[in-house]
PAPAZA-627602 format. One line per field, with one value per atom (N, C-alpha, C, O): atom name; x, y, z. Coordinates in steps of 0.05 Angstrom, whole numbers, plus 5000, padded with zeros to 4 digits. Layout:
% residues N
at: CA, ...;
X: X, ...;
Y: Y, ...;
Z: Z, ...;
***
This chain:
% residues 160
at: N, CA, C, O, N, CA, C, O, N, CA, C, O, N, CA, C, O, N, CA, C, O, N, CA, C, O, N, CA, C, O, N, CA, C, O, N, CA, C, O, N, CA, C, O, N, CA, C, O, N, CA, C, O, N, CA, C, O, N, CA, C, O, N, CA, C, O, N, CA, C, O, N, CA, C, O, N, CA, C, O, N, CA, C, O, N, CA, C, O, N, CA, C, O, N, CA, C, O, N, CA, C, O, N, CA, C, O, N, CA, C, O, N, CA, C, O, N, CA, C, O, N, CA, C, O, N, CA, C, O, N, CA, C, O, N, CA, C, O, N, CA, C, O, N, CA, C, O, N, CA, C, O, N, CA, C, O, N, CA, C, O, N, CA, C, O, N, CA, C, O, N, CA, C, O, N, CA, C, O, N, CA, C, O, N, CA, C, O, N, CA, C, O, N, CA, C, O, N, CA, C, O, N, CA, C, O, N, CA, C, O, N, CA, C, O, N, CA, C, O, N, CA, C, O, N, CA, C, O, N, CA, C, O, N, CA, C, O, N, CA, C, O, N, CA, C, O, N, CA, C, O, N, CA, C, O, N, CA, C, O, N, CA, C, O, N, CA, C, O, N, CA, C, O, N, CA, C, O, N, CA, C, O, N, CA, C, O, N, CA, C, O, N, CA, C, O, N, CA, C, O, N, CA, C, O, N, CA, C, O, N, CA, C, O, N, CA, C, O, N, CA, C, O, N, CA, C, O, N, CA, C, O, N, CA, C, O, N, CA, C, O, N, CA, C, O, N, CA, C, O, N, CA, C, O, N, CA, C, O, N, CA, C, O, N, CA, C, O, N, CA, C, O, N, CA, C, O, N, CA, C, O, N, CA, C, O, N, CA, C, O, N, CA, C, O, N, CA, C, O, N, CA, C, O, N, CA, C, O, N, CA, C, O, N, CA, C, O, N, CA, C, O, N, CA, C, O, N, CA, C, O, N, CA, C, O, N, CA, C, O, N, CA, C, O, N, CA, C, O, N, CA, C, O, N, CA, C, O, N, CA, C, O, N, CA, C, O, N, CA, C, O, N, CA, C, O, N, CA, C, O, N, CA, C, O, N, CA, C, O, N, CA, C, O, N, CA, C, O, N, CA, C, O, N, CA, C, O, N, CA, C, O, N, CA, C, O, N, CA, C, O, N, CA, C, O, N, CA, C, O, N, CA, C, O, N, CA, C, O, N, CA, C, O, N, CA, C, O, N, CA, C, O, N, CA, C, O, N, CA, C, O, N, CA, C, O, N, CA, C, O, N, CA, C, O, N, CA, C, O, N, CA, C, O, N, CA, C, O, N, CA, C, O, N, CA, C, O, N, CA, C, O, N, CA, C, O, N, CA, C, O, N, CA, C, O, N, CA, C, O, N, CA, C, O, N, CA, C, O, N, CA, C, O, N, CA, C, O, N, CA, C, O, N, CA, C, O, N, CA, C, O, N, CA, C, O, N, CA, C, O, N, CA, C, O, N, CA, C, O, N, CA, C, O, N, CA, C, O, N, CA, C, O, N, CA, C, O, N, CA, C, O, N, CA, C, O, N, CA, C, O, N, CA, C, O, N, CA, C, O, N, CA, C, O, N, CA, C, O;
X: 5015, 5001, 5018, 5032, 5014, 5032, 5024, 5000, 5044, 5036, 5011, 5003, 4998, 4978, 4958, 4940, 4957, 4934, 4928, 4905, 4953, 4953, 4941, 4923, 4949, 4933, 4907, 4892, 4893, 4864, 4853, 4831, 4866, 4854, 4850, 4828, 4873, 4869, 4847, 4833, 4842, 4821, 4794, 4774, 4794, 4774, 4759, 4736, 4772, 4769, 4764, 4747, 4780, 4770, 4746, 4730, 4742, 4712, 4692, 4668, 4698, 4680, 4671, 4649, 4697, 4685, 4680, 4680, 4675, 4661, 4626, 4605, 4635, 4600, 4584, 4560, 4602, 4591, 4582, 4562, 4601, 4587, 4568, 4548, 4564, 4536, 4509, 4487, 4519, 4503, 4484, 4460, 4511, 4504, 4487, 4468, 4503, 4488, 4454, 4437, 4451, 4416, 4406, 4388, 4421, 4405, 4399, 4375, 4417, 4410, 4392, 4377, 4384, 4354, 4336, 4317, 4333, 4319, 4306, 4282, 4322, 4327, 4314, 4304, 4316, 4308, 4319, 4339, 4313, 4330, 4355, 4354, 4376, 4407, 4401, 4407, 4390, 4390, 4373, 4381, 4353, 4341, 4358, 4352, 4378, 4402, 4424, 4433, 4432, 4450, 4444, 4461, 4416, 4410, 4410, 4421, 4400, 4395, 4423, 4428, 4441, 4474, 4480, 4493, 4474, 4490, 4479, 4486, 4453, 4442, 4468, 4471, 4480, 4488, 4510, 4525, 4516, 4544, 4574, 4595, 4570, 4599, 4603, 4621, 4582, 4590, 4607, 4614, 4615, 4634, 4657, 4674, 4663, 4693, 4701, 4724, 4677, 4681, 4689, 4685, 4701, 4698, 4674, 4668, 4657, 4628, 4620, 4600, 4638, 4643, 4646, 4634, 4667, 4681, 4650, 4640, 4643, 4626, 4605, 4599, 4589, 4577, 4584, 4570, 4607, 4610, 4606, 4596, 4618, 4619, 4586, 4577, 4571, 4540, 4530, 4522, 4530, 4513, 4528, 4516, 4560, 4570, 4557, 4541, 4568, 4556, 4531, 4527, 4509, 4482, 4468, 4445, 4485, 4473, 4490, 4479, 4514, 4525, 4524, 4535, 4507, 4513, 4510, 4526, 4489, 4497, 4517, 4520, 4526, 4549, 4573, 4587, 4575, 4596, 4594, 4614, 4567, 4561, 4570, 4577, 4567, 4579, 4608, 4619, 4622, 4655, 4661, 4681, 4649, 4651, 4650, 4667, 4629, 4622, 4644, 4643, 4661, 4681, 4699, 4713, 4694, 4723, 4705, 4717, 4686, 4667, 4670, 4655, 4694, 4695, 4673, 4670, 4651, 4627, 4607, 4587, 4610, 4588, 4566, 4571, 4548, 4525, 4521, 4513, 4525, 4513, 4497, 4505, 4477, 4448, 4465, 4464, 4481, 4487, 4503, 4504, 4516, 4536, 4519, 4496, 4539, 4529, 4523, 4534, 4511, 4497, 4530, 4538, 4545, 4566, 4587, 4600, 4592, 4609, 4602, 4618, 4580, 4572, 4569, 4569, 4567, 4576, 4604, 4610, 4627, 4654, 4655, 4660, 4653, 4656, 4656, 4674, 4630, 4617, 4639, 4651, 4641, 4662, 4689, 4698, 4706, 4722, 4720, 4740, 4694, 4706, 4700, 4717, 4680, 4678, 4708, 4722, 4717, 4748, 4764, 4779, 4765, 4789, 4774, 4790, 4755, 4746, 4748, 4767, 4738, 4734, 4755, 4749, 4775, 4795, 4819, 4831, 4837, 4855, 4883, 4908, 4868, 4893, 4896, 4912, 4874, 4881, 4893, 4881, 4916, 4934, 4909, 4888, 4911, 4894, 4906, 4892, 4926, 4933, 4916, 4901, 4917, 4899, 4872, 4867, 4861, 4828, 4824, 4806, 4842, 4838, 4842, 4826, 4872, 4870, 4855, 4857, 4833, 4815, 4793, 4773, 4790, 4759, 4763, 4743, 4790, 4792, 4798, 4801, 4803, 4798, 4781, 4782, 4754, 4734, 4711, 4688, 4725, 4717, 4724, 4710, 4747, 4750, 4744, 4750, 4732, 4715, 4682, 4672, 4669, 4639, 4631, 4608, 4651, 4642, 4645, 4652, 4637, 4640, 4663, 4680, 4669, 4698, 4723, 4745, 4713, 4736, 4727, 4737, 4706, 4696, 4716, 4712, 4740, 4763, 4782, 4797, 4781, 4797, 4782, 4790, 4758, 4745, 4747, 4759, 4737, 4740, 4768, 4770, 4785, 4811, 4815, 4829, 4804, 4811, 4794, 4805, 4770, 4760, 4772, 4784, 4772, 4782, 4809, 4811, 4834, 4850, 4848, 4867, 4832, 4823, 4813, 4815, 4801, 4787, 4815, 4823, 4818, 4852, 4865, 4877, 4862, 4882, 4868, 4879, 4841, 4832, 4829, 4829, 4826, 4820, 4843, 4843, 4869, 4892, 4915, 4938, 4907, 4927, 4956, 4978, 4952, 4976, 4998, 5021, 4973, 4988, 5001, 5019, 4989, 5001, 5025, 5045, 5028, 5051, 5084, 5108, 5068, 5082, 5098, 5122, 5082, 5083, 5101, 5098, 5119, 5141, 5124, 5110, 5123, 5119, 5134, 5159, 5116, 5130, 5146, 5142, 5160, 5190, 5182, 5163, 5200, 5193, 5165, 5163, 5149, 5125, 5137, 5143, 5138, 5134, 5109, 5085, 5119, 5098, 5075, 5079, 5054, 5031, 5017, 5005, 5029, 5013, 4995, 4981;
Y: 4977, 5000, 5024, 5027, 5045, 5063, 5083, 5083, 5102, 5119, 5141, 5153, 5143, 5160, 5146, 5157, 5116, 5102, 5092, 5084, 5091, 5087, 5121, 5120, 5137, 5161, 5161, 5167, 5158, 5159, 5140, 5144, 5118, 5092, 5103, 5103, 5114, 5131, 5150, 5148, 5167, 5185, 5172, 5178, 5162, 5147, 5124, 5116, 5119, 5107, 5126, 5120, 5145, 5171, 5172, 5166, 5184, 5195, 5171, 5176, 5153, 5124, 5125, 5124, 5127, 5126, 5152, 5151, 5180, 5198, 5195, 5203, 5179, 5181, 5161, 5163, 5135, 5120, 5130, 5123, 5148, 5165, 5171, 5161, 5183, 5201, 5183, 5185, 5168, 5143, 5125, 5120, 5123, 5109, 5126, 5120, 5153, 5179, 5179, 5185, 5173, 5171, 5151, 5156, 5123, 5098, 5103, 5105, 5113, 5116, 5129, 5119, 5158, 5164, 5163, 5177, 5147, 5136, 5115, 5115, 5090, 5062, 5047, 5024, 5066, 5064, 5029, 5021, 5017, 4996, 5010, 5033, 4995, 5003, 5004, 5026, 4986, 4984, 5014, 5024, 5028, 5047, 5080, 5103, 5068, 5087, 5092, 5114, 5065, 5059, 5070, 5084, 5065, 5075, 5115, 5130, 5119, 5153, 5163, 5179, 5147, 5164, 5160, 5178, 5135, 5140, 5146, 5138, 5168, 5188, 5214, 5230, 5216, 5246, 5241, 5223, 5264, 5262, 5261, 5256, 5268, 5262, 5235, 5229, 5216, 5190, 5179, 5156, 5195, 5186, 5185, 5172, 5205, 5208, 5186, 5186, 5168, 5154, 5124, 5118, 5105, 5078, 5066, 5056, 5066, 5053, 5026, 5018, 5015, 4982, 4978, 4962, 4998, 4998, 5007, 4996, 5030, 5044, 5026, 5020, 5015, 4987, 4970, 4963, 4966, 4944, 4946, 4929, 4975, 4991, 4984, 4964, 5010, 5011, 4979, 4971, 4959, 4937, 4917, 4898, 4923, 4909, 4919, 4906, 4945, 4958, 4954, 4938, 4959, 4957, 4926, 4923, 4907, 4884, 4869, 4851, 4878, 4877, 4894, 4888, 4919, 4940, 4925, 4930, 4909, 4901, 4882, 4880, 4871, 4858, 4879, 4877, 4894, 4921, 4937, 4946, 4945, 4946, 4942, 4959, 4915, 4902, 4895, 4888, 4899, 4904, 4932, 4932, 4953, 4973, 4978, 4992, 4967, 4984, 4978, 4990, 4959, 4956, 4984, 4998, 4989, 5011, 5042, 5063, 5043, 5069, 5084, 5102, 5072, 5084, 5088, 5110, 5072, 5071, 5087, 5091, 5101, 5120, 5092, 5068, 5102, 5083, 5088, 5111, 5067, 5070, 5095, 5112, 5096, 5116, 5140, 5153, 5142, 5174, 5185, 5209, 5166, 5174, 5188, 5183, 5213, 5230, 5209, 5187, 5212, 5201, 5201, 5178, 5221, 5224, 5205, 5190, 5205, 5185, 5161, 5149, 5149, 5131, 5117, 5093, 5128, 5119, 5117, 5097, 5135, 5131, 5108, 5089, 5103, 5078, 5054, 5039, 5057, 5029, 5024, 5003, 5049, 5046, 5038, 5021, 5051, 5031, 5016, 5002, 5000, 4973, 4961, 4943, 4963, 4947, 4948, 4934, 4965, 4962, 4948, 4932, 4951, 4938, 4900, 4882, 4897, 4862, 4859, 4844, 4866, 4854, 4869, 4864, 4884, 4898, 4899, 4920, 4863, 4865, 4878, 4878, 4887, 4896, 4925, 4936, 4941, 4967, 4969, 4964, 4976, 4984, 4988, 4998, 4983, 4986, 5022, 5035, 5029, 5060, 5073, 5091, 5066, 5081, 5082, 5102, 5062, 5053, 5079, 5096, 5079, 5100, 5120, 5136, 5127, 5162, 5171, 5195, 5148, 5164, 5165, 5176, 5161, 5158, 5184, 5197, 5192, 5217, 5235, 5258, 5236, 5263, 5259, 5280, 5249, 5253, 5259, 5269, 5251, 5267, 5291, 5304, 5303, 5328, 5347, 5371, 5340, 5352, 5353, 5374, 5328, 5333, 5324, 5325, 5311, 5313, 5339, 5360, 5332, 5353, 5363, 5352, 5385, 5388, 5381, 5388, 5361, 5334, 5303, 5282, 5306, 5275, 5265, 5243, 5277, 5267, 5249, 5231, 5255, 5247, 5220, 5198, 5228, 5199, 5179, 5158, 5182, 5171, 5152, 5130, 5167, 5154, 5134, 5114, 5142, 5121, 5098, 5076, 5100, 5072, 5059, 5038, 5065, 5051, 5035, 5012, 5054, 5042, 5021, 5007, 5021, 5005, 4970, 4946, 4984, 4968, 4943, 4919, 4963, 4951, 4931, 4911, 4936, 4918, 4890, 4871, 4890, 4870, 4853, 4829, 4870, 4860, 4856, 4841, 4874, 4871, 4868, 4872, 4860, 4846, 4838, 4844, 4820, 4809, 4833, 4837, 4848, 4867, 4894, 4908, 4898, 4913, 4903, 4918, 4885, 4871, 4869, 4869, 4868, 4871, 4893, 4893, 4912, 4944, 4954, 4947, 4974, 4986, 5008, 5019, 5017, 5037, 5062, 5062, 5087, 5111, 5115, 5109, 5124, 5143, 5163, 5178, 5161, 5178, 5170, 5179, 5155, 5144, 5109, 5090, 5109, 5088, 5063, 5067, 5044, 5022, 5024, 5035, 5015, 5015, 5042, 5041, 5065, 5097, 5100, 5120;
Z: 5004, 4995, 5002, 5022, 4977, 4987, 5004, 5012, 5013, 5032, 5031, 5051, 5004, 4998, 5004, 5017, 4996, 4999, 5024, 5030, 5043, 5070, 5088, 5106, 5082, 5095, 5086, 5105, 5064, 5060, 5077, 5088, 5081, 5097, 5125, 5136, 5136, 5160, 5163, 5183, 5145, 5142, 5136, 5149, 5125, 5122, 5141, 5139, 5153, 5177, 5209, 5226, 5209, 5224, 5223, 5241, 5195, 5188, 5192, 5196, 5190, 5199, 5231, 5242, 5240, 5269, 5282, 5306, 5269, 5272, 5264, 5273, 5242, 5240, 5249, 5250, 5259, 5273, 5302, 5314, 5308, 5344, 5333, 5343, 5316, 5313, 5311, 5322, 5295, 5286, 5322, 5329, 5333, 5360, 5379, 5393, 5372, 5388, 5382, 5399, 5360, 5343, 5362, 5378, 5359, 5369, 5381, 5382, 5409, 5437, 5443, 5460, 5431, 5438, 5424, 5431, 5403, 5380, 5387, 5387, 5397, 5392, 5364, 5364, 5342, 5318, 5307, 5319, 5294, 5278, 5267, 5258, 5270, 5259, 5236, 5226, 5218, 5189, 5182, 5161, 5196, 5186, 5193, 5188, 5207, 5219, 5197, 5191, 5186, 5166, 5144, 5131, 5133, 5108, 5111, 5095, 5128, 5137, 5126, 5108, 5146, 5145, 5117, 5107, 5095, 5072, 5052, 5030, 5059, 5044, 5047, 5028, 5064, 5068, 5063, 5071, 5041, 5024, 5038, 5027, 5061, 5079, 5089, 5104, 5078, 5074, 5058, 5059, 5041, 5018, 5023, 5010, 5046, 5048, 5076, 5086, 5086, 5099, 5089, 5066, 5110, 5107, 5110, 5132, 5088, 5097, 5108, 5119, 5104, 5109, 5142, 5157, 5150, 5177, 5198, 5217, 5187, 5195, 5198, 5221, 5176, 5177, 5202, 5221, 5199, 5221, 5249, 5263, 5258, 5281, 5287, 5299, 5274, 5283, 5284, 5306, 5263, 5275, 5292, 5303, 5295, 5315, 5347, 5361, 5353, 5376, 5373, 5391, 5363, 5369, 5373, 5379, 5368, 5366, 5400, 5413, 5406, 5428, 5450, 5471, 5446, 5469, 5500, 5519, 5502, 5527, 5544, 5568, 5526, 5530, 5534, 5554, 5519, 5525, 5542, 5553, 5549, 5574, 5606, 5623, 5607, 5625, 5628, 5649, 5593, 5600, 5612, 5626, 5609, 5615, 5640, 5651, 5654, 5680, 5708, 5729, 5701, 5730, 5718, 5733, 5691, 5695, 5699, 5694, 5704, 5700, 5733, 5741, 5751, 5782, 5789, 5800, 5787, 5803, 5793, 5807, 5763, 5760, 5748, 5749, 5739, 5738, 5712, 5707, 5689, 5660, 5655, 5639, 5668, 5667, 5660, 5640, 5680, 5686, 5658, 5654, 5640, 5621, 5603, 5596, 5593, 5571, 5546, 5548, 5527, 5507, 5488, 5482, 5480, 5471, 5482, 5467, 5507, 5521, 5515, 5500, 5522, 5514, 5492, 5492, 5474, 5441, 5438, 5426, 5447, 5443, 5458, 5443, 5481, 5501, 5481, 5474, 5474, 5457, 5433, 5426, 5424, 5397, 5400, 5385, 5421, 5437, 5444, 5439, 5461, 5464, 5442, 5437, 5423, 5392, 5390, 5405, 5373, 5371, 5385, 5374, 5411, 5422, 5429, 5436, 5426, 5427, 5398, 5394, 5376, 5355, 5327, 5303, 5333, 5314, 5320, 5322, 5327, 5339, 5316, 5318, 5298, 5278, 5278, 5263, 5300, 5308, 5331, 5351, 5331, 5359, 5382, 5374, 5407, 5421, 5434, 5450, 5426, 5429, 5406, 5413, 5383, 5356, 5381, 5394, 5382, 5387, 5411, 5409, 5434, 5443, 5443, 5451, 5431, 5421, 5402, 5396, 5384, 5362, 5383, 5373, 5401, 5415, 5434, 5439, 5447, 5466, 5442, 5452, 5413, 5398, 5392, 5378, 5385, 5388, 5417, 5416, 5438, 5457, 5462, 5477, 5451, 5453, 5436, 5440, 5415, 5390, 5405, 5412, 5407, 5414, 5439, 5444, 5459, 5494, 5504, 5493, 5530, 5552, 5554, 5541, 5569, 5575, 5580, 5571, 5603, 5613, 5605, 5614, 5585, 5578, 5562, 5553, 5555, 5536, 5558, 5549, 5589, 5610, 5612, 5608, 5621, 5630, 5603, 5607, 5581, 5562, 5553, 5543, 5561, 5558, 5588, 5587, 5607, 5633, 5625, 5622, 5621, 5622, 5594, 5599, 5570, 5556, 5557, 5548, 5572, 5577, 5604, 5608, 5617, 5640, 5625, 5632, 5601, 5585, 5569, 5567, 5565, 5546, 5561, 5552, 5581, 5600, 5605, 5616, 5594, 5591, 5575, 5578, 5549, 5526, 5509, 5489, 5520, 5508, 5518, 5507, 5545, 5557, 5546, 5556, 5522, 5506, 5500, 5506, 5481, 5468, 5485, 5476, 5509, 5523, 5529, 5525, 5535, 5543, 5531, 5539, 5508, 5477, 5474, 5470, 5477, 5469, 5500, 5523, 5485, 5502, 5509, 5491, 5536, 5545, 5538, 5537, 5532, 5512, 5535, 5558, 5527, 5535, 5563, 5563, 5587, 5599, 5623, 5646, 5615, 5628, 5643, 5629, 5663, 5669, 5665, 5665, 5662, 5652, 5673, 5695, 5667, 5673, 5698, 5720, 5678, 5684, 5666, 5665;
***
């Protein structure tokens, strides 16, 4: 894959994540059939810039297993009830949980960074910190082998 193709794929995945966050937000509020939400989002001109298949995988994957992902996320919420999560935070946590569980080809640090970036843009003032902490904790369970094999960033002790 050429450098330009790789960059296009990164941007298309990033757009797919942003669209998936928006679709999951919509799903939380309406509980509409995910296929209807998928069709609605396909009609939008912005959809052409996104990795459409990745978007579909996220939306269908999360909506079909949201209760399972909620169970995985609950211990990392620091005692905060799921019902008190902001819908944007909840959508991003589902997105991150899905990627950590299903997309082992995406490094755990990328999963966390992408969710944190979206939280900075669309979430409440400090929600990016919360999203970072929850997904970091979840990655310890779901990606323990990858975390053990990945050197800690310089200047930071492992486990921090």
